[in-house]
N, C-alpha and C positions, 0 to 999 in steps of 0.2 A: 477676554477676561471671563472665567467661569466662576460664578458666584458659589455654586455648590452648597448653598445654604438651605435648600429645601423650603424657602419662604413660600407660603401658600398664596397663590393668586386665584382670583375668582372671575370666571369668564361668563359673559352675558351674550346670548345670540340675538341679533336683531334682523336677520335676513327675512324672517317671516312677517315682519312689519315694515321696517325701513327699506328692505330689499324689494319685497313683493309690491309695495305701493307704487314703485317706479316702473313696473313691467307693463308693456303695452297690451297684453292680453290677460284675461281673467284666469287665475289658477283655480281649478275646481276645488270645492270645499273638502271633499274626501281626500284629495292629494295633500292639501295643507295639513289636515289632521294626521295623516299617515307620517308626514315629515316631522311634525312636532312630536309625535309619539316616539319616533326614532331618536330625535334629539334628546329627549328626556332620559335616554339610557347612556349618554356619552360623557356625563360628568359636568354638565353646565351648572352654574350657580343660579342663573336666571335665563328665561326665554321670553322675549317680547313677542307675544303671540299675534297681536293684531292692533287695530286702532278703532276707537269708538267715535271717530269723526263722522260727520254727515256722509252717508253713502253717495250723495251727489258730488261731494268734494273729492272723495277717494273711493271710486266705485270698485277698485281692485280688492278692497277690504270690506265690502258691504255685507259679508257673511260673518262678521266678528262675533255676534252672539252665538251662532251655531258652532263655530270653531271652538270658542272658549268652553261651551257647554259639553262638547263631545270628546275633547282630548282626554287621554289617560294621564292623570297627574301623578308624577313620580315624587315620593317623599324627598324633601330636601331641595327641590327645585322651586324657585319662585316663578309663577306664571303671571307676567305683567302685561299691560297694554297701554297704549297712548290714550289719554283722556283729556280732551281739549276744553271741556266746559261742564256745567252742571248736568245738562241733558246726557252727555256722554258718560259722566260719572254714574248717573242713575242706571243707565244701560249696563255699565260694567258691574255694578253691585248686584244686579239681577242675576248675573252668571258667576257670582262668587269669585271675583278677581282677587288675586293675592296682594296686588300693589297697584297704585295709580302712578303712571308716569306722565307728568304734566310738562308742558313745553312753553317757553317764551324766549325771545332773543334779547341779548344785551345790547344789540344795535337797534336804534329807533327805526332806521330805514328798512332793515331786514324784517323787523317785527311787523311794520306796516305792510310790507310786500308779502310776507308769509301769512300773517294772521289777520290782516286788514284792520288792525287797531294799534293804538299807541302802547308803549310799554306799561304806562300807568294803568291803562284800561285792562291790559292783560293781567297785571298783577292783582288788580281788584277782583277780576273774574276768577283767577286761580285761587285767590284767598277764599272764595266761596266753596270751591271744590275741596280745598284743604279742610275747611270746617266740616263739610259733609263726610269726608274720609275719617276725620277724627271721631265723629259721632258713630260711624260704622266700624271703628277700630281697624281701619285699613291703612297701612303705611303709605307714605307719599315720597316719590323721588321726583326731583325737578331737573329736567334737562335744559340747560342754558345754552342756547345757540350762539355761534359767532364769538365765543370768548377769546379766540386767538386771532380775530380779525374778521372784518365784514367785506364782502366783495364789492359793496357799493360805497361804504364809508372809509374803508382802509383800516387803520389800527383802531381797536377798541381799547381804551386805556385800562390798565390792570385795576386801577382803583374803581372804575365803573363796574367791572365784573365783580370785584370784591364787595362793592356796595349792594349789588343785587343778591349776592350770597348772604350777606348780613340780614337783608330783609326777609328772605325765606327762612333763614335760621331762626329768626324771632317767631315764626309761625310753627316752629317745632317739626319741620319736615325731617324725614329719616336720612335722605341722601341728596346729593347734587351730582349731576353728570356734567362734566366740562366738555362741551362739544366743539370739535374742530369742523364746523359745518361744511366748509368748502375747501378744506385742505390747505389752510394758510399757516398752520403752526410750524415752528421750527424748534429744535431740541432745547436750546438754552431758554427760550421763551416758555416752553412747556415746563421746564424745571422751576423757573421763577414763579409762574402762576400757581402750579400745583403745590409747591412748597409754601407759598404765602397763604393759600386757601386752607391748607391742612393745619398750619400753625395757628391761624385765626379761629378755626372751628374744628378742633380735634374730635368733637362729639359726632360730627357728620360723617356718613359714608360717602367718600368721593369716588366717582367713576370717571375714567377717561374714554373719550369717543373720538377716534381719529378717522379721517378720510385720506385716501392715497393720491389725491389730485396731482400733487407735485412730487410723488415718489418718496415722500418722507414719512409715511405712515408707520413703517416698522421702526425706524430710528426714533421717532417721537414716542412710540410705545416703550422703548428701552429707557428713554429719558424720563418718562412718567414713572416707570417702575423704580428707577434709581432715585427719584424724588420722593418715593414712599407710597405711590398709588398702588392699590392692590386689587382694584376692580376695573374691568375693561369691557366695553361694548365692541363686538366684532360681527362680521357678516360672512357667512359661508360663500366662498367663491368671490368675495369682494363686491357683491351686488349691492345696489342701493344708492342713495344720494338725497339731495334736497331738491324737490321740484321747483322751488322758488328762488334758488341760488344760481346765478349765472356761472357757468364754468365748473359746476360741481361734478364730481365723479364718485365712484364707489367707495364704500367703507373699506377699512383694512380687512383682509381676508382672514377669517378665523384660523383656517388650517395653516396658513403661512406664519402668522404671529405665534400661535401655540407651538409650532415646530421650533421657531427661533428661541422662545422662552424656555422650552424644555432643554434645548441644546445648552443654554446658559445656566442650567442647574435649578431652575425654578419649578416648583410643584404647581401645575395648573389643574391637576385632577382630571385632565381630559384624555379621552381615548383617541389618539391621533389617527390610527387606521380607520376608526369609526367616522372621524371627521372627513377623511378623504372619500369614504363611501357615501356619506351624506352630501358632500359637495357634488358628487356625480349625480345624485338624485335631484339636487337643485338645478344643475345644468339641464337635465332632462325636462324639468318643469318649466324653466324659463325659455327653453328652446334656443339658447345661444351659448357661445363659448364663455367661460369665466376668466376673469383676469388673474386668478391666483396661480402661483407657480408650483406649489408642492404636488398637486395631482399629476402634473406633467413630469416633474423631475424625480419625485419620490423622496423619501427621507434622506438626510445627509449621508447616512451609511448604507444606502441602497447599493447592492452589489450588482455588477453587470458582467456578463460572460466575456472573456477575452476573445480576440479574433479567432475565426475558425481554424486558421493555420498556426495557432499559437505553439503547438508542439514542435512544428518545423522551425519556428522562430527560435525557440529555446535550444533546439539541437544545433542550429547554425551558430548561435551565439556561443554555445559551449565549444563547438569545433574551432571557432576563431580564437577563443581564449586558450584552448589547448595548443593551437598552432603558435600563438604568441609566446606561450611558456616554453615550447620546444625551441623556438628561435633564441630565446634568452639563454637556454642551457648550452646551445651550440656556440654562442658568442663567448660564454664563460670558459 
């Protein structure tokens, strides 16, 4: 089914935060900056640059201030970062962040495992961050984890998820990201939750964030688009995951999903060849193979040379056809 409707989709890159935080070795600050500067030219709507979490908690992103201060900001690109608490928010404001991305889980068990506090405590703490952001006139996006299921609790009821969205909407946040933290989502579930959330809060910008744990990341992305979602988190090469979620694997790969959506007729605004080049740079930085398919296979219409003896194959086929035609004439 080719939509061919040129509906505009908005792509957010999370490799430089969600991806790099999972890597076992520290990626040099200059390399991070060079990559982000490159990404700024490829058509992204938003780039999640870093995290202002405690350097002890996530040492891979301990250079957050320097990276955010030194990147070349491209007009039209939102440069965001994960902000866990008031201290992180103050650090982020010092380097003129474009948006706060704040996080909590809709699962009590996951929130306690991930953030070491109850959901109610998280909500109260994040309320303080939102108030600080409002005073500084900085927009806030809330990333809600485990909205499609928790690896420890199982199903998270849709009404529970919608209830947390309601509470953040009352605090006048700009957007909500629906996070498939450990890749438990499936397409009809995605359509149900996305549709219900957008119907309930049409004023909010909703983003979908999928992982490919069970090889459903791409089909879930299609389901979200067809439900009306227009903003997506993705990670170059499919790197990243949740350090506190058992069984988690990488995010959906930016280049794979963008290629699919462009084939379907959607306008992503992205430079696909540029993404493939940037994915190669990511592979060099993380020092391991990436899970994405497109850099290996190329675009759908990538052309390959026929076999070296193709001219001989054609000649033999023509000779056989000619001989068959002569035989028919003789019989006639």
